[in-house]
C-alpha positions as CSV (number, residue, x, y, z in Angstrom):
1,M,9.5,-48.9,-66.9
2,R,12.1,-49.4,-69.9
3,I,9.3,-47.9,-72.7
4,A,8.9,-44.5,-70.1
5,I,12.4,-44.2,-69.8
6,L,12.7,-44.4,-73.9
7,A,9.7,-41.8,-73.7
8,A,10.8,-39.4,-71.1
9,V,14.4,-39.6,-73.4
10,F,12.7,-38.7,-76.7
11,A,10.7,-36.0,-75.2
12,V,13.8,-34.2,-74.1
13,I,15.2,-34.6,-77.3
14,L,11.9,-33.3,-79.1
15,A,11.9,-30.1,-76.7
16,S,15.4,-29.2,-77.7
17,P,15.9,-29.4,-81.0
18,A,19.7,-29.3,-82.0
19,I,20.7,-25.9,-83.6
20,K,23.2,-26.1,-86.6
21,N,24.9,-22.8,-86.0
22,T,24.7,-19.9,-84.0
23,C,23.0,-17.7,-86.6
24,E,19.8,-19.8,-86.2
25,L,19.6,-18.3,-82.9
26,I,17.7,-15.3,-84.1
27,T,16.6,-14.8,-87.5
28,K,17.4,-12.1,-89.6
29,S,14.2,-10.9,-89.8
30,E,13.8,-10.8,-86.2
31,M,17.7,-9.1,-86.1
32,E,16.2,-6.3,-88.6
33,T,13.3,-5.8,-86.4
34,V,15.0,-5.3,-83.4
35,L,17.9,-3.0,-84.8
36,G,15.4,-1.1,-86.9
37,V,17.6,-1.6,-90.1
38,P,17.7,-3.8,-93.4
39,M,20.7,-6.1,-92.2
40,R,22.5,-8.4,-94.5
41,N,22.6,-12.2,-94.2
42,P,24.2,-13.8,-91.0
43,E,27.1,-14.7,-92.2
44,V,28.4,-18.2,-89.8
45,Q,32.4,-17.2,-88.6
46,I,34.9,-19.5,-87.0
47,M,34.6,-20.9,-83.7
48,G,30.8,-21.2,-84.0
49,M,30.6,-17.3,-84.4
50,C,27.5,-15.4,-86.0
51,E,27.9,-12.0,-87.3
52,Y,24.7,-9.9,-88.7
53,K,25.5,-6.7,-90.2
54,S,23.6,-3.6,-91.5
55,V,23.0,-3.5,-94.9
56,G,24.2,0.5,-95.0
57,D,26.8,2.3,-93.3
58,H,24.6,5.2,-91.8
59,P,24.3,4.1,-89.6
60,Y,26.3,1.4,-89.3
61,K,24.7,-1.7,-87.1
62,S,26.3,-5.3,-86.2
63,V,26.0,-8.2,-83.6
64,R,28.0,-11.1,-83.3
65,L,26.4,-13.9,-81.3
66,M,29.4,-16.3,-79.6
67,L,28.2,-19.3,-78.3
68,N,29.8,-21.5,-75.6
69,H,29.7,-24.0,-72.8
70,A,31.0,-23.4,-69.0
71,D,32.1,-25.7,-66.2
72,S,29.7,-23.8,-63.8
73,R,27.8,-20.6,-63.7
74,E,30.6,-19.6,-60.7
75,A,33.6,-20.3,-63.4
76,W,31.4,-18.3,-65.9
77,E,30.6,-15.3,-63.8
78,K,34.1,-14.9,-63.0
79,H,35.5,-14.8,-67.1
80,E,32.7,-12.6,-68.0
81,R,33.3,-10.0,-65.3
82,E,37.4,-10.2,-65.8
83,L,37.0,-9.7,-69.7
84,D,35.5,-6.5,-68.9
85,A,36.7,-5.6,-65.2
86,E,36.6,-1.9,-65.4
87,I,33.0,-1.8,-66.2
88,K,30.1,-3.0,-63.6
89,P,27.9,-5.3,-65.3
90,T,24.2,-4.8,-64.8
91,P,22.4,-7.5,-64.4
92,I,19.3,-8.6,-66.4
93,P,16.7,-10.6,-64.4
94,G,14.5,-13.0,-65.6
95,I,16.3,-14.5,-68.8
96,A,18.3,-17.4,-68.7
97,D,20.2,-18.8,-65.0
98,A,21.9,-15.7,-65.2
99,T,22.3,-12.5,-67.5
100,L,25.1,-9.4,-67.4
101,F,24.9,-6.4,-69.8
102,W,27.8,-4.4,-70.1
103,N,27.8,-1.1,-71.7
104,R,31.5,-0.2,-73.6
105,M,33.0,2.8,-75.5
106,T,31.9,1.1,-78.7
107,S,29.3,-1.0,-78.7
108,A,27.6,-3.6,-75.8
109,R,27.7,-6.9,-74.0
110,V,25.4,-9.3,-72.7
111,A,26.5,-12.5,-71.5
112,M,24.1,-15.4,-70.6
113,I,24.5,-18.8,-69.4
114,K,21.1,-21.5,-69.3
115,G,22.3,-24.9,-68.0
116,K,25.7,-24.8,-69.0
117,T,25.3,-23.6,-72.1
118,T,26.7,-19.7,-72.7
119,L,25.3,-17.4,-75.2
120,T,27.6,-13.2,-75.9
121,I,25.9,-10.9,-77.8
122,V,28.2,-7.6,-79.1
123,L,26.0,-5.6,-79.8
124,D,27.2,-2.1,-81.8
125,V,23.9,0.2,-82.2
126,G,25.9,2.7,-84.8
127,K,27.3,5.3,-82.3
128,L,30.4,5.9,-80.5
129,S,29.6,6.0,-76.6
130,P,26.0,4.9,-76.9
131,K,23.9,5.3,-74.0
132,V,22.3,2.2,-71.7
133,T,18.7,3.4,-72.8
134,E,20.0,3.1,-76.4
135,T,21.8,-0.3,-75.8
136,L,20.0,-2.5,-73.1
137,P,16.5,-2.0,-74.6
138,V,18.3,-3.9,-77.9
139,A,19.9,-6.0,-75.9
140,H,17.6,-7.3,-73.4
141,R,15.3,-8.6,-76.6
142,L,18.0,-10.2,-78.9
143,A,18.4,-11.7,-75.5
144,E,14.6,-12.3,-74.8
145,L,14.4,-14.0,-78.7
146,A,17.6,-16.3,-78.1
147,V,17.4,-18.0,-75.1
148,P,14.5,-20.1,-76.1
149,R,16.4,-21.6,-78.7
150,L,19.4,-22.1,-76.9
151,P,20.6,-25.8,-76.4
């Protein structure tokens, strides 16, 4: 019995290896493929944030990843909806336990929760007032890449 419990705990630990920092959720190569431009090496920021920036300025593109925890899905959703209260979010089904998307004036934001782990991706595609058709597919693909690696 004790061996079975230890084996189960060990299997869970192996199935979800801990990430050292948020920049490990999406590789530089993956980021370049999704954004379609060369990217600088990711920069670990304060409070567990990671930032990717394009090498060139025209078009300048950037992605910020922020990893956090929530007490519950309800608390997370309330908090996320309050951040962009003037914009109705678009749910993205099939990614994490819940995923919401906002297309904003200068960037897009996708927020997701998996268990009690949350990830927010803020995406600048290099355009002022980008269309949803320019931001949603990129945000969707980045979310697909990151979710399996969430702790």
